[in-house]
PAKE-933118 format. One line per 5 residues: number of its first residue (from 1); their letters; for each residue y, z, x of C-alpha. Coordinates in nm, 4 decimals. Layout:
! PAKE-933118
NUM	A	Y:Z:X ~ ...
This chain:
! PAKE-933118
1	MNSEH	-2.9014:-4.0387:-1.1316 ~ -2.6072:-3.8070:-1.0847 ~ -2.5173:-3.5581:-1.3554 ~ -2.1877:-3.7280:-1.4466 ~ -2.3607:-4.0630:-1.5041
6	KADLL	-2.6403:-3.8940:-1.6983 ~ -2.3877:-3.7124:-1.9209 ~ -2.2065:-4.0413:-1.9895 ~ -2.5314:-4.2153:-2.0879 ~ -2.6361:-3.9281:-2.3136
11	KRLKT	-2.2958:-3.9268:-2.4843 ~ -2.3217:-4.3004:-2.5470 ~ -2.6765:-4.2653:-2.6793 ~ -2.5695:-3.9923:-2.9217 ~ -2.2893:-4.2166:-3.0444
16	IEGHV	-2.5344:-4.5043:-3.0941 ~ -2.7725:-4.2695:-3.2732 ~ -2.4892:-4.1700:-3.5068 ~ -2.4132:-4.5349:-3.5800 ~ -2.7804:-4.6052:-3.6573
21	RGVQR	-2.7935:-4.3078:-3.8938 ~ -2.4770:-4.4368:-4.0572 ~ -2.6364:-4.7764:-4.1140 ~ -2.9404:-4.6046:-4.2597 ~ -2.7141:-4.4244:-4.5096
26	MVEAD	-2.5403:-4.7529:-4.5846 ~ -2.8750:-4.9195:-4.6650 ~ -2.9700:-4.6278:-4.8876 ~ -2.6350:-4.6674:-5.0674 ~ -2.6868:-5.0444:-5.1154
31	TYCIN	-2.3821:-5.1275:-4.9037 ~ -2.2612:-5.4878:-4.8997 ~ -2.4689:-5.6926:-4.6530 ~ -2.1758:-5.8171:-4.4461 ~ -2.0691:-5.4581:-4.3846
36	LLNQT	-2.4232:-5.3792:-4.2665 ~ -2.4192:-5.6799:-4.0347 ~ -2.0862:-5.5708:-3.8888 ~ -2.2290:-5.2269:-3.8160 ~ -2.5507:-5.3581:-3.6607
41	RAIRQ	-2.3439:-5.5916:-3.4406 ~ -2.1436:-5.2916:-3.3222 ~ -2.4708:-5.1128:-3.2398 ~ -2.5942:-5.4115:-3.0385 ~ -2.2653:-5.4216:-2.8489
46	ALASL	-2.2892:-5.0484:-2.7756 ~ -2.6465:-5.0967:-2.6487 ~ -2.5338:-5.3882:-2.4307 ~ -2.2618:-5.1675:-2.2835 ~ -2.5202:-4.8957:-2.2190
51	DQRIL	-2.7477:-5.1500:-2.0479 ~ -2.4591:-5.2613:-1.8287 ~ -2.3838:-4.9055:-1.7167 ~ -2.7512:-4.8391:-1.6414 ~ -2.7803:-5.1637:-1.4449
56	DEHLH	-2.4614:-5.0900:-1.2525 ~ -2.5944:-4.7499:-1.1486 ~ -2.9323:-4.8994:-1.0570 ~ -2.7715:-5.1679:-0.8413 ~ -2.5509:-4.9171:-0.6605
61	TCVTT	-2.8340:-4.6721:-0.5932 ~ -3.1958:-4.7827:-0.6113 ~ -3.1446:-5.1505:-0.5331 ~ -2.8990:-5.0865:-0.2507 ~ -3.1412:-4.8402:-0.0913
66	AIQSE	-3.4364:-5.0771:-0.1290 ~ -3.2488:-5.3771:0.0140 ~ -3.1444:-5.1725:0.3161 ~ -3.5054:-5.0682:0.3655 ~ -3.7097:-5.1892:0.6588
71	SLDER	-3.9901:-5.2753:0.4165 ~ -4.0039:-5.6376:0.3056 ~ -4.2396:-5.5318:0.0250 ~ -3.9822:-5.2852:-0.1066 ~ -3.7041:-5.5448:-0.0981
76	ERVVR	-3.9231:-5.7984:-0.2755 ~ -4.0275:-5.5386:-0.5328 ~ -3.6713:-5.4608:-0.6441 ~ -3.5750:-5.8276:-0.6576 ~ -3.8824:-5.9050:-0.8715
81	ELLDV	-3.8070:-5.6040:-1.0920 ~ -3.4533:-5.7291:-1.1597 ~ -3.5717:-6.0827:-1.2259 ~ -3.8324:-5.9514:-1.4699 ~ -3.5670:-5.7563:-1.6605
86	FEARQ	-3.3402:-6.0591:-1.6894 ~ -3.6258:-6.2908:-1.7868 ~ -3.7286:-6.0454:-2.0597 ~ -3.3699:-6.0377:-2.1922 ~ -3.3617:-6.4188:-2.2046
91	SA	-3.6745:-6.4350:-2.4186 ~ -3.5678:-6.1563:-2.6553
């Protein structure tokens, strides 16, 4: 992972962390439920965006390298890995 990509991910994670702490304060303050739901939806969307950036980087680096590999086992491994991730997301 290059340093620019890593810095972007860390910045996003710190933002998400701040949102989660904000929701925690909202719960402690007995904030209206709909407002809590709006904030948790925003957190889920931020996590989905983070996932997308991680997957994009993975596809352009690790997967590309593995698919260009001479090793059939390596190619099969990365395909299975991706399928496992998507199957896990479907059941979550």
